[in-house]
N, C-alpha and C positions, 0 to 999 in steps of 0.2 A: 541342517542346523546353520544359523547365520554366523557371520564373523563376530558380531557383537556378543552372541550367546557363547561362542567359543572363548572369547576374551574374558567374559564374565566367569566362566567355569575355571579358567586358568588362574584368574585373580583370586577367586574364592579358594581354590586349592592351595595357593601360595599363602593366603591369610591363615588358613587352618594349619598349615605347616609351621608358620611363625608362632601361632598361638601354642601349638604343642611344644615347640622348642622352648618358648618362654616358661610354660608351666613346668616343663622338665627341669629347667634351671632352678626355678623356685622350689621345686620338690627336693632338690639336692642341697639347698642352702640351709645350713644349720640355724642361722639366726631367724630365718622365716619360720622354720618348723618349731623352734622353741617359742617364738612369739605366738604362733597359732595355738600351741598347746596351752600357753599361759592364758590367752584369751578364752580358750575353751573351758579351762578350769573356772575362771571368773564368771563366764556366761552361765555355766552350770549352777554356780552358787546363786547368781541373780535369779535364774529360773526357779530354783527351789524356794527362794524367798517370795517371789511373785505368785507362784502357784500354790504354795503351802504344802507341797508334796514331798518334802525332804525325807520324812519318815518312811512312807511306803516305798519310795524309790530307793532310798539307801545310798550307799557310797558307790554303787555300781556305775552310776552316770559319770563318775570321775575316772574310771578305769582307762578309757582310751587316751585321755590327756596325760595321765600319769605314765602310761606305757610309752607314749611319744616322747615325753620329757626324758625318760630313762634311756631310750635308744639314742638320744642325742647327747646326753650329759653324763651317762654312766650309772652304775648301780647305786652309788652313794647318793647321788642327786635324785635317783628314782625313789629310793627309800624315803628321802626327805620330802619329796613331792607327795608321796603317799600319806605321810604324817600331816602335811599342810592341808591336803585335800580332806582328810578326815576331820581336821579342825574346822574347816569351812562347813562341812556337813553338820558338825555338832552346833556351830553357831547358827546355821539355818534352822536346825531342829529346835533350838532354844527360842528363836524369834517367833516361829510359827506355833510354839507350844506343844511340840511333840516330845513326849517323855522318852528318855533313853538311859537305861541303867548302865553301870560300869561294865558288866559282863557283855551286854550287847555292844557297847562301844569297842571293847576289845575284839569282839568277833568281826566288827566292821573295819577296825584298824589293821589287824593282822593280814587279811587278804590283800588290802590295798597296798600296804608296804611290801608285801611279798611280790605283787605284780611289778612294782617299781624296781625292786632288786633283781628279779628274774629277767625282766625285759632288758635291764641294763647289762647284766652279765651275758645274755644271749647276743645282744647287739655288739658287745665288745669282742666276743668270740667270732662272730660273723665278720666283723671288720678286720680282725687279725687274719682270718682265713683268706679274705679277699685280698689283703695286702700281700700275703704270701703267694697267692695265685698270680697276682699281677707281677710280682718280682720274678716268679718262675717263667711266666709268659714272656717277659722282657728279655730274659736270658736266652730263651729258646729262639726268639725272633732275632736277637743279636747273632747267635750262632748261624742261623739260616742266612742272614744278610752277609756274613763274613765269607761265605763260600763263593767260588767263581761261577758256579752253575746257577741258572735260573730254576727255582723250585716253587711249586705250588701244590696245594691240597684242595681237592674238590670233594663234594659229598657224593652220595650214590647216584644222584641225578645229574651230576656233572657241573653243578654250580660251584663257583669259586668260593672257598672258605678262607684261605690265606695265600699270600704270595710274597716271596722275599724280594729284597731291593734289586738284585741283579735281573730277576725276571721282569719286574716292573720296568726297568730300564730297557730291556730288550723289546718288550711290548710297545713301548713308546717309539723306539727306533724303527720297528717294523710297521708301525701305524696300525696295530691291531685294534679292533673295536673295543670300547670300554665296557660293553654290556654283553650278556649272553653266556652260554656255557663255554667251556674251553674249546670244544670241537667247533662250535659255532664261530668263535673268534678266529680259529685257525683256518676255517674255510675261506675267510677273506683273503688269504694269501695264495690260494690255488692258482689264479691266473698270473701271478707274479713268479711262479716257480718254473723250472725248466721242463717239468713233466706235470702239467696241470691235471690231466685225466688220472694219472696214477696217484697224485696227491689227494684229489677228491675222493677216490676210492678208498685210499688208506685211512683218511680221516673218518669216513663213514664207518669203516670197520672198527676203528677205535671207539667210536660212539656206541656201537652195539656190543662190543666184546671187551670186557674189563680185564682180560688176561694181560700179563706182563708183556711188554713189547719194546722194540728199539728200531728207530727209523732215522733216515737222513733225507734232507731236501736242500736244493740249491736255488737261490734267487737268480732269475735270469738277468735282471738289470745290473746287479752288482757282483755276481759270482760268489757271494757269501754262502757258506755251507753251514748248516745247523744239524745237530744230532739230538733227537728227542727220544725220551724213554718214559715208560709208564709202569707203575706197579700197583696192584690192588691193595687196599687196606681192609682187613676183615677182622671180625670178632673171633674168639676162640672156637665158636661153633660154626664158623665158616660164613656167617652172614656178612655180605659186602656192606661196608659203611662209607667207603670213599676210595680215593685214588690219588697217588702221588705222581706228579708230572715233573720231568726235568728237561731243560733245554740248554744246550751248550753250543757255542760257535766253534767249529772245527775247520774253518777255512785254512788256517796256517798248516794244519796237519795234512790236509788234502793236497796243498801245493807242494809240500815236502815229498809226498808220495809220487 
């Protein structure tokens, strides 16, 4: 493959990434979503007028837009949107000459208002739960960051899930690679330790055996000594779901000894 083709692929991937990022921001913008839902309601109304199919289609075409408005503005606004959408349906039905008796109108109104209220309540509950989870996660992260030890959690495949601030600081100090599993990153230190062969062997054992462990290693160029430990994380039935790794510098302790 030519250099020009490589550059084209890189630029194309970067463009796709930027587009995804932009679309993601738009999808999280309340004003954009409310505007889209409002346009959707009006477009549905215009479509009913232009096609003359308001009666056969009914109010069901308004459901997605009413639900979207409810998720962004709450249950009261969702119920109001349901009433307004039903009013637009009735107007379209009158224009195209489709008869609709009061009983049928009530049957169309109630579900649409119900959708609006239910969607609003569900969205409010989900938002409250999300905020509670976010606050809980922030507290947990703060507790992890306040410890002196470097701590991280990996999944069952060894991929990094989270790491506290002390560990991130140590990783930068030691020049560990920013990508790969924890054991892959630690392997980069092998030639810098006082016992490279033993270090390599031990890291490979850690990669294959998830049992709890504790080890130490010393950097040849600086004499800094680190103690690392691991502990498996399992479900009540014993299924391995991850692993906790800790790393602490014990240079001062070793010198005292």
